[in-house]
Rosetta silent file (secondary structure, phi, psi, omega in degrees, C-alpha in Angstrom):
SEQUENCE: MTSPDAPRSFSLTLSCPDRPGIVHGVSGALVGVGANITESQQYGSPDTGTFFMRVALDTDAPEEDLRAALDPVAGEFGMAWSLTPSARRTRTLIMVSRAAHCLNDLLFQHRSGTLAIDIPVIVSNHRDLEDLAAFYGIEFHHIPVTPETKDAAEDRLRALMDEHGIELVVLARYMQILSDRLCEDLRGRAINIHHSFLPSFKGARPYHQAHARGVKLIGATAHYVTAALDEGPIIEQEVTRVDHARTAEQLVSIGRALEGRALVQAVQWHAERRVLLDGRRTIVFN
SCORE:     score description
SCORE:     0.000 S_00000001
   1 L     0.000  138.413  179.981    2.289   29.910    5.319 S_00000001
   2 L   -72.958  133.696  178.093    2.748   27.703    8.384 S_00000001
   3 L   -65.615  141.164  178.305    4.738   29.306   11.199 S_00000001
   4 L   -62.883  -19.300  179.861    8.043   27.550   11.928 S_00000001
   5 L   -94.239   -0.007 -179.684    6.924   27.453   15.574 S_00000001
   6 L   -68.915  148.554  178.200    3.561   25.818   14.795 S_00000001
   7 L   -58.204  144.435  175.288    3.033   22.275   16.139 S_00000001
   8 E  -103.970  151.919 -178.719    4.018   19.509   13.760 S_00000001
   9 E  -102.164  143.160  177.420    2.001   16.355   13.202 S_00000001
  10 E  -134.842  157.160  168.065    3.373   12.819   13.412 S_00000001
  11 E  -118.557  132.440  178.284    1.992    9.311   13.092 S_00000001
  12 E  -114.762  125.010  174.307    3.267    6.613   15.428 S_00000001
  13 E  -122.092  146.411 -178.249    2.664    2.943   14.645 S_00000001
  14 E  -155.812  157.497  171.397    3.763    0.033   16.783 S_00000001
  15 E  -145.623  148.803 -178.500    3.325   -3.651   17.459 S_00000001
  16 E  -168.699  167.456  173.696    4.471   -5.818   20.353 S_00000001
  17 E   -57.835  135.904 -175.717    3.411   -8.773   22.484 S_00000001
  18 L   -74.684  130.396  175.855    0.092   -7.895   24.120 S_00000001
  19 L  -162.629  163.562 -179.333    0.208   -7.179   27.850 S_00000001
  20 L   -64.009  148.778  171.230   -1.199   -4.601   30.276 S_00000001
  21 L    98.006   -3.948 -174.747    0.234   -1.092   30.385 S_00000001
  22 H   -67.030  -51.067 -178.578    1.140   -0.500   26.744 S_00000001
  23 H   -61.284  -42.584  178.331   -1.313    2.339   26.070 S_00000001
  24 H   -60.784  -43.426 -179.270   -0.457    3.958   29.400 S_00000001
  25 H   -64.097  -44.548 -178.973    3.253    3.740   28.657 S_00000001
  26 H   -67.437  -49.117 -177.431    2.959    5.228   25.164 S_00000001
  27 H   -65.674  -36.077  177.650    0.559    8.021   26.096 S_00000001
  28 H   -63.988  -40.568  178.789    2.595    8.870   29.180 S_00000001
  29 H   -64.675  -40.072 -179.028    5.771    9.191   27.130 S_00000001
  30 H   -69.838  -44.006  177.886    4.040   11.459   24.606 S_00000001
  31 H   -62.720  -34.255 -179.138    2.427   13.653   27.244 S_00000001
  32 H   -61.739  -24.300  176.777    5.796   13.901   28.956 S_00000001
  33 L  -107.854   18.092  173.875    7.202   15.806   25.977 S_00000001
  34 L    78.256   20.477  179.828    4.088   17.947   25.541 S_00000001
  35 L   -81.981  145.612  176.537    2.546   16.035   22.638 S_00000001
  36 E  -107.668  116.709 -179.967   -1.194   16.247   21.995 S_00000001
  37 E   -78.283  119.564 -178.563   -2.760   12.959   20.865 S_00000001
  38 E  -102.025  -17.683  177.927   -5.335   13.730   18.150 S_00000001
  39 E  -157.498  137.867  179.323   -6.205   10.152   17.156 S_00000001
  40 E  -146.323  126.224  176.957   -5.549    6.781   18.758 S_00000001
  41 E  -133.468  141.701  179.436   -6.528    3.311   17.588 S_00000001
  42 E  -146.402  158.509 -179.241   -5.430   -0.026   18.958 S_00000001
  43 E  -154.399  132.659  173.769   -6.133   -3.717   18.515 S_00000001
  44 E  -106.135  117.786 -176.903   -5.056   -6.836   20.332 S_00000001
  45 L   -78.724  117.531  177.465   -4.989   -9.895   18.073 S_00000001
  46 L   -71.327  -17.600 -178.066   -6.414  -12.960   19.856 S_00000001
  47 L   -81.515  -38.778 -175.737   -4.850  -15.174   17.173 S_00000001
  48 L  -111.864   -7.305 -178.027   -1.236  -14.032   17.475 S_00000001
  49 L    68.024   24.618 -177.737   -1.209  -12.360   20.907 S_00000001
  50 E  -107.250  140.231  177.358    0.134   -9.196   19.297 S_00000001
  51 E  -102.382  134.095 -179.975   -0.903   -5.653   20.183 S_00000001
  52 E  -122.288  145.220 -178.782   -1.126   -3.038   17.422 S_00000001
  53 E  -151.187  141.769  171.558   -1.479    0.728   17.811 S_00000001
  54 E  -130.364  128.905 -179.289   -1.570    3.845   15.650 S_00000001
  55 E  -126.870  129.716  169.465   -1.387    7.296   17.191 S_00000001
  56 E  -102.131  137.562 -174.437   -1.651   10.666   15.451 S_00000001
  57 E  -147.585  154.239  172.445   -0.176   13.526   17.433 S_00000001
  58 E  -116.475  143.405 -179.210    0.753   17.202   17.333 S_00000001
  59 E  -159.130  151.322  169.822    3.761   18.574   19.165 S_00000001
  60 L   -89.660  -12.438 -175.088    6.170   21.486   19.424 S_00000001
  61 L   -70.217  145.939  174.164    8.898   19.099   20.560 S_00000001
  62 L   -62.708  153.556 -178.640   11.719   18.196   18.161 S_00000001
  63 H   -59.322  -36.614 -178.801   11.491   14.764   16.586 S_00000001
  64 H   -65.527  -29.925  176.490   14.604   13.609   18.406 S_00000001
  65 H   -70.011  -38.477  176.064   12.924   14.406   21.752 S_00000001
  66 H   -60.620  -46.543 -178.756    9.916   12.318   20.748 S_00000001
  67 H   -64.567  -39.545  179.349   12.135    9.410   19.823 S_00000001
  68 H   -64.515  -35.087  179.140   14.120    9.717   23.041 S_00000001
  69 H   -72.818  -35.262 -176.566   10.893    9.627   25.061 S_00000001
  70 H   -82.672  -25.936 -172.984    9.507    6.616   23.206 S_00000001
  71 H   -58.265  -46.515  179.291   12.691    4.553   23.057 S_00000001
  72 H   -66.197  -32.477  176.797   12.638    3.270   26.678 S_00000001
  73 H   -65.964  -43.153  177.951    8.928    2.389   26.365 S_00000001
  74 H   -60.797  -40.818  178.183    9.667    0.470   23.168 S_00000001
  75 H   -65.548  -40.371 -178.857   12.461   -1.383   24.927 S_00000001
  76 H   -63.112  -39.459 -174.359   10.288   -2.239   27.926 S_00000001
  77 H  -102.273    1.679  179.064    7.513   -3.757   25.812 S_00000001
  78 L    66.001   46.759 -173.348    9.617   -5.183   22.972 S_00000001
  79 L   -86.956  143.480  158.318    8.031   -2.950   20.342 S_00000001
  80 E   -97.319  123.951 -172.255    8.605   -2.678   16.640 S_00000001
  81 E  -144.484  159.074 -179.488    7.714    0.961   16.031 S_00000001
  82 E  -144.431  133.429  176.867    7.843    3.765   13.511 S_00000001
  83 E  -120.764  122.507 -172.928    7.469    7.524   13.937 S_00000001
  84 E  -134.277  131.916  172.508    6.841    9.513   10.766 S_00000001
  85 E   -58.409  131.690 -176.319    6.029   13.196   10.111 S_00000001
  86 L   -62.462  -28.298 -178.164    2.473   13.260    8.768 S_00000001
  87 L   -77.956   -9.392 -177.869    3.462   15.683    6.009 S_00000001
  88 L   -73.549  125.484 -177.183    6.060   13.258    4.642 S_00000001
  89 L   -94.812  138.162 -176.252    4.913   11.828    1.313 S_00000001
  90 E   -75.641  124.033  178.605    5.667    8.233    0.396 S_00000001
  91 E   -74.729  117.313 -167.401    8.025    7.875   -2.569 S_00000001
  92 E  -125.547  131.577  173.167    6.186    5.518   -4.910 S_00000001
  93 E  -106.919  130.766  179.750    7.134    3.646   -8.086 S_00000001
  94 E  -107.418  133.915  177.220    4.258    2.353  -10.220 S_00000001
  95 E  -113.041  134.387 -177.072    4.620   -0.704  -12.458 S_00000001
  96 E  -139.498  167.371  171.951    2.205   -1.290  -15.354 S_00000001
  97 L  -118.566  -97.428 -177.915    1.818   -3.354  -18.503 S_00000001
  98 L  -116.077  -29.148 -178.291   -0.868   -2.414  -21.037 S_00000001
  99 L   -72.601  132.715 -171.999   -4.074   -1.780  -19.046 S_00000001
 100 L   -98.315  -15.871 -164.919   -4.444    1.918  -18.212 S_00000001
 101 H   -64.299  -44.421 -178.673   -7.347    2.072  -15.761 S_00000001
 102 H   -69.451  -41.974  177.357   -5.521    1.561  -12.452 S_00000001
 103 H   -60.281  -45.717 -178.759   -2.608    3.786  -13.448 S_00000001
 104 H   -61.466  -42.107  178.520   -4.972    6.524  -14.583 S_00000001
 105 H   -62.385  -44.120  179.618   -6.907    6.387  -11.293 S_00000001
 106 H   -62.584  -45.301 -177.344   -3.691    6.612   -9.263 S_00000001
 107 H   -67.627  -38.883  178.854   -2.307    9.508  -11.305 S_00000001
 108 H   -65.312  -46.276  179.461   -5.574   11.442  -11.207 S_00000001
 109 H   -66.195  -34.003  175.945   -5.941   11.058   -7.442 S_00000001
 110 H   -63.794  -47.304 -179.124   -2.282   11.966   -7.003 S_00000001
 111 H   -65.732  -34.623 -178.834   -2.664   15.151   -9.024 S_00000001
 112 H   -76.345   -8.684  177.767   -5.865   16.079   -7.177 S_00000001
 113 L    91.886    4.481 -178.970   -4.038   15.793   -3.838 S_00000001
 114 L   -71.007  -38.584 -175.678   -5.977   12.803   -2.509 S_00000001
 115 L   -96.643  126.941 -179.371   -2.968   10.496   -2.295 S_00000001
 116 L   -84.497   58.538 -179.029   -0.136   11.418    0.072 S_00000001
 117 E  -134.428  158.146  166.261    2.503   10.047   -2.266 S_00000001
 118 E  -109.963  138.104 -179.376    5.125   11.272   -4.703 S_00000001
 119 E  -119.713   89.549 -178.446    5.408    9.381   -7.998 S_00000001
 120 E   -80.092  -19.437 -172.171    8.815   10.093   -9.538 S_00000001
 121 E  -155.021  145.116  173.494    8.845    7.165  -11.954 S_00000001
 122 E  -120.640  136.301 -179.478    6.668    4.650  -13.803 S_00000001
 123 E  -120.171  136.518  178.684    8.078    1.333  -15.056 S_00000001
 124 E  -143.654  150.187  173.545    6.486   -0.863  -17.716 S_00000001
 125 L   -87.952    3.070  174.301    7.342   -3.948  -19.735 S_00000001
 126 L  -137.358  166.609 -179.361    5.496   -2.307  -22.677 S_00000001
 127 L   -99.125    2.983 -172.505    5.392    1.199  -24.158 S_00000001
 128 L   -55.778  -35.246 -172.880    1.582    1.466  -24.393 S_00000001
 129 L  -104.118   15.454  179.215    1.228    3.846  -21.424 S_00000001
 130 H   -61.942  -39.967 -179.787    4.233    6.051  -22.094 S_00000001
 131 H   -66.221  -35.679  178.149    1.998    8.873  -23.371 S_00000001
 132 H   -65.454  -41.775  176.057   -0.151    8.738  -20.228 S_00000001
 133 H   -61.649  -42.431  179.438    2.959    9.096  -18.068 S_00000001
 134 H   -63.625  -37.888  178.341    4.103   12.025  -20.218 S_00000001
 135 H   -58.239  -38.175  179.811    0.681   13.711  -19.834 S_00000001
 136 L   -90.797    1.788  176.787    1.180   13.716  -16.070 S_00000001
 137 L    70.322   35.282 -177.019    4.836   14.718  -16.392 S_00000001
 138 L  -114.500  136.982 -179.356    6.238   11.557  -14.824 S_00000001
 139 E   -59.895  134.531 -176.633    9.422    9.797  -15.871 S_00000001
 140 E  -121.276  132.763  177.750    8.727    6.568  -17.781 S_00000001
 141 E  -124.528  124.090  176.238   11.071    3.592  -18.126 S_00000001
 142 E   -91.764  114.064  179.619   10.460    0.758  -20.559 S_00000001
 143 L  -124.314   93.056  179.109   11.987   -2.437  -19.143 S_00000001
 144 L   -62.210  150.628 -179.706   11.075   -5.456  -21.282 S_00000001
 145 L  -130.656  123.838  170.430   10.931   -8.796  -19.495 S_00000001
 146 L  -129.753  166.409  177.409   11.609  -12.227  -20.967 S_00000001
 147 L   -54.878  -32.923 -178.488   12.691  -15.407  -19.185 S_00000001
 148 L   -77.212  -26.994 -174.354   16.238  -14.674  -20.351 S_00000001
 149 L  -107.723    5.369 -173.564   16.247  -11.015  -19.211 S_00000001
 150 H   -58.474  -45.682 -179.401   14.215  -11.268  -15.980 S_00000001
 151 H   -63.104  -44.395  179.329   17.201  -10.974  -13.640 S_00000001
 152 H   -64.436  -38.273  178.591   18.631   -8.017  -15.557 S_00000001
 153 H   -62.922  -42.137  179.221   15.204   -6.346  -15.615 S_00000001
 154 H   -70.147  -31.116  174.242   14.891   -6.644  -11.841 S_00000001
 155 H   -63.733  -41.507  177.079   18.415   -5.276  -11.435 S_00000001
 156 H   -64.138  -39.542  177.835   17.366   -2.199  -13.453 S_00000001
 157 H   -61.950  -45.061  179.058   14.260   -1.888  -11.286 S_00000001
 158 H   -61.290  -39.651  179.199   16.357   -2.009   -8.118 S_00000001
 159 H   -63.473  -41.525  177.627   18.675    0.667   -9.535 S_00000001
 160 H   -64.794  -39.298  178.352   15.702    2.946  -10.247 S_00000001
 161 H   -62.875  -43.005  177.959   14.364    2.380   -6.739 S_00000001
 162 H   -65.196  -43.436 -178.257   17.718    3.344   -5.250 S_00000001
 163 H   -61.248  -38.892 -174.611   18.052    6.364   -7.539 S_00000001
 164 H  -101.998    6.730  178.231   14.628    7.742   -6.638 S_00000001
 165 L    60.676   44.777 -173.443   14.519    6.746   -2.967 S_00000001
 166 L   -73.475  132.513  177.615   11.484    4.518   -3.509 S_00000001
 167 L  -108.639  -22.086 -177.315    9.571    3.387   -0.415 S_00000001
 168 E  -140.167  136.488  174.329    6.539    1.766   -2.053 S_00000001
 169 E  -114.324  130.101 -179.760    6.035   -0.198   -5.281 S_00000001
 170 E  -116.710  121.123  177.276    2.527   -0.421   -6.755 S_00000001
 171 E   -92.180   95.630 -174.867    1.711   -3.094   -9.329 S_00000001
 172 L   -94.186   71.223 -173.961   -1.118   -1.371  -11.214 S_00000001
 173 L    67.524   45.836  173.914   -2.040   -4.332  -13.447 S_00000001
 174 L   -86.512  116.574 -168.417    1.601   -5.259  -14.044 S_00000001
 175 L   -97.633   46.216  172.981    1.374   -8.623  -15.768 S_00000001
 176 L  -133.290  146.531  178.760    4.723  -10.104  -14.808 S_00000001
 177 L   -88.901  126.514  177.061    5.581  -12.265  -11.802 S_00000001
 178 L   -75.965  150.587  179.246    8.292  -10.842   -9.553 S_00000001
 179 L   -66.130  156.983  178.263   11.048  -13.163   -8.386 S_00000001
 180 H   -58.256  -39.777 -178.400   10.845  -14.664   -4.908 S_00000001
 181 H   -63.775  -43.059  179.339   13.942  -12.698   -3.892 S_00000001
 182 H   -68.230  -39.673  177.060   12.439   -9.377   -4.971 S_00000001
 183 H   -58.895  -41.638  179.661    9.122  -10.198   -3.287 S_00000001
 184 H   -67.673  -40.507  179.083   10.957  -10.859   -0.035 S_00000001
 185 H   -63.747  -29.974 -177.385   12.980   -7.650   -0.340 S_00000001
 186 L   -98.043   15.885 -177.190    9.737   -5.705   -0.880 S_00000001
 187 L   -53.216  122.886 -179.965    7.834   -7.359    1.971 S_00000001
 188 L    75.369    7.126 -177.560    5.222   -4.897    3.192 S_00000001
 189 L  -131.192   14.047  178.006    6.319   -2.344    0.579 S_00000001
 190 E  -138.377  130.166 -177.144    4.651   -3.593   -2.627 S_00000001
 191 E  -118.148  134.416  179.353    0.920   -3.581   -3.366 S_00000001
 192 E  -118.990  159.473  177.044   -0.805   -5.577   -6.116 S_00000001
 193 E  -131.876  140.482  173.667   -4.365   -5.509   -7.484 S_00000001
 194 E  -157.716  170.932  175.532   -6.375   -8.267   -9.159 S_00000001
 195 E   -64.826  160.095 -174.572   -9.916   -9.541   -9.550 S_00000001
 196 L   -98.070   20.698 -179.565  -11.415  -11.305   -6.545 S_00000001
 197 L   -81.048  -18.826 -174.221  -12.347  -14.596   -8.238 S_00000001
 198 L   -59.287  143.267    7.054   -9.187  -16.414   -7.167 S_00000001
 199 L   -83.356    3.913  175.982   -8.651  -19.314   -6.743 S_00000001
 200 L   -81.483  158.696  173.398  -11.466  -19.708   -9.312 S_00000001
 201 L    56.878   48.186  176.349  -11.238  -18.467  -12.901 S_00000001
 202 L   -72.975  162.437  172.957   -7.468  -18.396  -13.115 S_00000001
 203 L    86.414 -153.927 -172.279   -5.639  -17.449  -16.261 S_00000001
 204 L   -74.744  151.239  172.661   -6.828  -15.403  -19.216 S_00000001
 205 L    51.153   55.669 -176.947  -10.177  -13.587  -19.478 S_00000001
 206 H   -63.248  -34.195 -179.710  -11.363  -14.226  -15.889 S_00000001
 207 H   -68.955  -34.718  176.594  -14.461  -12.047  -16.271 S_00000001
 208 H   -68.443  -38.700  175.381  -15.516  -13.997  -19.336 S_00000001
 209 H   -62.250  -42.216 -179.659  -15.016  -17.242  -17.410 S_00000001
 210 H   -66.245  -39.018  178.136  -17.097  -15.829  -14.561 S_00000001
 211 H   -62.099  -40.946 -179.973  -19.816  -14.709  -16.960 S_00000001
 212 H   -64.337  -25.569  178.577  -20.013  -18.197  -18.418 S_00000001
 213 H   -93.325   -3.576  176.931  -20.597  -19.546  -14.897 S_00000001
 214 L    70.449   40.445 -179.417  -23.262  -16.959  -14.113 S_00000001
 215 L   -61.835  155.048  179.497  -21.584  -15.350  -11.104 S_00000001
 216 L  -113.858   -8.754  176.586  -23.640  -12.939   -8.996 S_00000001
 217 E  -133.241  135.776  170.229  -20.782  -11.081   -7.296 S_00000001
 218 E  -130.384  159.809 -176.894  -17.627   -9.604   -8.789 S_00000001
 219 E  -168.858 -171.182 -178.872  -14.900   -7.639   -7.091 S_00000001
 220 E  -142.937  149.349 -178.781  -11.270   -6.653   -6.711 S_00000001
 221 E  -128.753  128.298  172.087   -8.580   -7.291   -4.096 S_00000001
 222 E  -107.193  129.909 -174.966   -5.576   -5.117   -3.211 S_00000001
 223 E  -148.358  162.658  173.352   -2.908   -6.915   -1.220 S_00000001
 224 E   -72.532  145.929 -178.921    0.758   -6.883   -0.339 S_00000001
 225 L   -79.064  134.162  172.118    3.001   -8.816   -2.708 S_00000001
 226 L  -135.228  171.593  178.834    4.529  -12.084   -1.510 S_00000001
 227 L   -65.855  -25.495  174.186    6.306  -14.956   -3.186 S_00000001
 228 L   -78.441  109.279 -169.921    3.019  -16.907   -2.982 S_00000001
 229 L   -56.155  123.455  175.434    1.328  -15.557   -6.099 S_00000001
 230 L    59.070   26.178 -179.361   -1.772  -13.427   -5.350 S_00000001
 231 L  -123.363   17.555 -178.084   -1.931  -14.726   -1.769 S_00000001
 232 L   -73.913  167.532 -179.892   -0.391  -11.800    0.131 S_00000001
 233 L   -55.781  128.051 -174.412   -2.017  -10.050    3.122 S_00000001
 234 E   -80.518  133.619  178.540   -5.191   -8.307    1.953 S_00000001
 235 E  -101.222  -45.871 -176.120   -5.488   -4.544    2.459 S_00000001
 236 E  -152.247  148.396  175.315   -8.767   -3.668    0.723 S_00000001
 237 E  -137.336  144.940  174.259  -11.516   -5.295   -1.333 S_00000001
 238 E  -121.828  143.783 -178.824  -14.360   -3.916   -3.437 S_00000001
 239 E  -147.137  151.275  174.467  -17.402   -5.936   -4.494 S_00000001
 240 E  -149.255  154.058  177.989  -20.698   -5.414   -6.338 S_00000001
 241 E   -83.693  146.190  173.508  -23.654   -7.555   -7.359 S_00000001
 242 L  -134.378  167.169  179.181  -24.322   -8.409  -10.993 S_00000001
 243 L  -135.222 -174.173 -173.671  -27.048  -10.425  -12.676 S_00000001
 244 L   -64.325  -19.866 -175.740  -27.766  -12.510  -15.740 S_00000001
 245 L   -78.560  -14.426 -178.707  -28.416   -9.428  -17.904 S_00000001
 246 L   -76.796  134.877  174.548  -24.804   -8.274  -17.744 S_00000001
 247 L   -81.792  166.027  177.119  -22.584   -9.136  -20.687 S_00000001
 248 H   -60.362  -39.209  179.790  -19.029  -10.327  -20.258 S_00000001
 249 H   -65.357  -36.184  176.769  -17.793   -6.975  -21.573 S_00000001
 250 H   -66.648  -37.457  176.720  -19.899   -5.150  -18.968 S_00000001
 251 H   -62.743  -40.162  177.413  -18.374   -7.301  -16.235 S_00000001
 252 H   -59.957  -45.806 -178.669  -14.917   -6.316  -17.454 S_00000001
 253 H   -64.510  -44.660  178.016  -15.863   -2.619  -17.315 S_00000001
 254 H   -63.197  -42.503 -179.720  -17.368   -2.895  -13.839 S_00000001
 255 H   -61.744  -37.891  178.318  -14.363   -4.897  -12.664 S_00000001
 256 H   -62.661  -41.372  178.690  -11.939   -2.245  -13.872 S_00000001
 257 H   -63.693  -40.595  178.266  -13.726    0.426  -11.831 S_00000001
 258 H   -65.235  -41.203  179.236  -13.615   -1.797   -8.743 S_00000001
 259 H   -60.282  -45.212 -179.108   -9.918   -2.511   -9.258 S_00000001
 260 H   -62.136  -43.861 -178.453   -9.114    1.184   -9.483 S_00000001
 261 H   -66.584  -43.547 -179.256  -11.041    2.077   -6.323 S_00000001
 262 H   -64.056  -41.790 -178.279   -9.590   -0.772   -4.270 S_00000001
 263 H   -67.419  -45.939  178.840   -6.030   -0.010   -5.340 S_00000001
 264 H   -58.728  -44.531 -179.618   -6.281    3.732   -4.689 S_00000001
 265 H   -63.219  -42.712  179.722   -7.743    3.085   -1.230 S_00000001
 266 H   -62.949  -42.562  179.189   -5.032    0.556   -0.353 S_00000001
 267 H   -64.849  -41.334  179.620   -2.268    2.927   -1.448 S_00000001
 268 H   -62.112  -47.102  179.899   -3.828    5.779    0.519 S_00000001
 269 H   -63.492  -39.512  177.262   -4.062    3.738    3.726 S_00000001
 270 H   -62.751  -45.526 -177.659   -0.479    2.518    3.301 S_00000001
 271 H   -65.456  -28.404  178.067    0.784    6.061    2.708 S_00000001
 272 L   -88.165    9.555  178.602   -1.050    7.271    5.814 S_00000001
 273 L    56.250   46.258 -179.661    0.652    4.510    7.849 S_00000001
 274 L  -105.439   -0.501 -175.090   -2.663    2.860    8.655 S_00000001
 275 E  -115.625  124.821  176.205   -1.725   -0.705    7.664 S_00000001
 276 E  -123.328  141.802 -179.159    0.226   -3.057    9.932 S_00000001
 277 E   -83.838  135.964  176.436    1.151   -6.654    9.148 S_00000001
 278 E  -130.647   75.680 -175.516   -0.077   -9.450   11.399 S_00000001
 279 L    68.130 -121.608 -179.897    1.387  -12.557    9.839 S_00000001
 280 L   -88.097    1.611 -178.408   -0.679  -13.372    6.748 S_00000001
 281 E  -114.776  171.211  172.336   -3.284  -10.742    7.690 S_00000001
 282 E  -122.605  150.893  167.795   -3.306   -6.963    7.942 S_00000001
 283 E  -105.695  121.160 -177.146   -4.565   -4.623   10.633 S_00000001
 284 E  -117.188  108.972  177.612   -6.036   -1.552    8.920 S_00000001
 285 L   -88.608   83.860 -175.851   -6.765    1.464   11.143 S_00000001
 286 L   -99.348    0.000    0.000   -9.081    3.281    8.744 S_00000001
């Protein structure tokens, strides 16, 4: 058992206009309250002129002392910043339709302890995966969606998010388009996964379309959800080579494995506070 007097770990993330002295200011504030920096990564974007930083630290100081030390530095440099206990697990709601592979990968990694998230609830517009949720002991909600019920369905989703204190929504092959309003409300807090052929091979059976064109690379993309369909800031991508001997069904199977790996990795990096938004791009301190 950890001693109550043992140092606690935190992750600090920040962004601000790039200028000299930022690292010195942050590290000086942390050292001033006796914090030990165990990891530090930073990046200055030449495109936006924004400075990004992630710091992992251990300290005996109370969290309020850390915040009090950092607050004047944040004010001086105009920072957007977040300080989070490293042991805090991200409350996550998963949305699915009928495909099980991404959900199964997330639930398996969650149970094995790989993902620093809690999954109190799964939402689906179909009942196909209710048994899988029950196997893992997770609450399942069936919320059908039609053009006539879309607003009511999103209201139920919002109520579930409020009830369970949800911080992250993961679309694990959820085959419904979220409204623009919900996408904006979830900015930086919803992750989607899809094949990496876009803008080519849109619509149904993309792997079969790709097979018919003789593609040599297939992959998957995990990104934040935005109102621009499948065009949100990219967090992670997986890719592999294929050749003429692969059948369309084999491409589907390979693609599912890539989708699962990319999505799990993106969720893990988000939960570890390693992803920062830079306009339409992401900074990933992996």
